[in-house]
Structure formats: structure tokens, C-alpha cells
C-alpha positions in Angstrom: 0.0 0.0 0.0 1.5 3.4 -1.0 2.3 5.8 1.8 2.8 9.6 1.4 4.4 11.8 4.1 3.9 15.6 3.9 4.8 18.6 5.9 3.2 22.0 6.5 4.4 25.0 8.4 1.7 26.9 10.3 1.7 30.5 11.2 3.2 31.1 14.7 -0.3 32.0 16.1 -1.3 29.9 19.1 -5.0 30.8 18.6 -5.0 29.6 15.0 -3.1 26.5 15.9 -5.6 25.7 18.7 -8.5 26.3 16.2 -6.8 24.0 13.6 -6.5 21.2 16.3 -10.1 21.8 17.3 -11.4 21.3 13.7 -9.6 18.0 13.5 -11.0 16.5 16.7 -14.0 15.4 14.7 -14.1 16.1 11.0 -17.2 16.5 9.0 -18.6 13.3 7.6 -18.4 14.8 4.1 -14.7 15.4 4.5 -14.1 11.9 5.8 -16.1 10.4 2.9 -14.3 12.5 0.4 -10.9 11.2 1.6 -12.1 7.6 1.5 -13.6 7.9 -1.9 -10.3 9.4 -3.2 -8.5 6.3 -2.0 -7.1 7.5 1.3 -7.2 4.5 3.6 -5.6 6.0 6.7 -4.3 9.4 7.6 -2.5 10.7 10.7 -1.4 14.3 11.4 1.2 15.2 14.0 2.2 18.7 15.3 5.4 20.0 16.8 5.4 23.7 17.4 4.3 25.2 14.1 5.4 22.2 12.0 2.8 19.6 11.0 3.5 16.2 9.6 1.0 14.0 7.7 1.1 10.3 7.0 -1.3 9.1 4.3 -1.8 5.5 3.4 -3.6 5.3 0.1 -4.9 2.8 -2.4 -2.9 2.1 -5.6 -5.2 4.3 -7.7 -4.9 7.3 -5.4 -3.9 10.5 -7.2 -2.9 13.9 -5.7 -4.1 15.6 -8.9 -7.6 14.2 -8.5 -7.8 15.0 -4.8 -5.9 18.3 -4.7 -7.5 21.2 -2.8 -7.7 24.5 -4.7 -4.6 25.7 -2.8 -2.1 23.0 -2.1 -0.1 23.9 1.0 1.2 20.5 2.1 4.7 19.7 0.7 5.7 16.1 0.0 8.7 14.8 1.9 11.6 12.7 0.6 12.1 9.3 2.3 15.7 9.1 3.4 15.7 6.0 5.6 13.8 2.7 6.0 14.9 0.3 8.7 13.2 -2.6 6.9 15.7 -2.2 4.0 18.8 -2.3 6.2 
């Protein structure tokens, strides 16, 4: 199963960061369904300060081009290490 890791830098604004976290406590069913229908099988988002990190497990037919939001802010990360391949 393909996996994508992305990063995003938030504004250094504690109020906006708290609001972002609040919105993700329980996403709208329409958003969840949209992710599943696009081929996203699992997604986790982590936060450290203003840096966010997303892990997306997707189906083989997933495409960023088909699912992209109007403004794409998340940046893909390059995989530089895999313990399983050592």
C-alpha cells in the first residue's frame, strides 16, 4: 500500500493552531467520505510547534491531482531512511 508523508508550516499563532486542532478533533462526515472515496485508507497528522507532519496510506489508484485542494499547502517529503531495508 503506498504511503505519502507531507509537511506543512503553520503561522506562529497559538490561537489559529488551537483552532486547527479543534477542527480535527471530529471532522465533518463529508470530508471523511471524500478522503475515503479518493483512495485514502488512513491518515495521521502530528504537530510539533508550528510544523505539521501528515502520513497518508492510500490505495494504488490514489492521485494527488484528482484529490488536490484549490490551494495545495502540504509539501511532500523525501524518504531518506527505511529500517526494513537495512
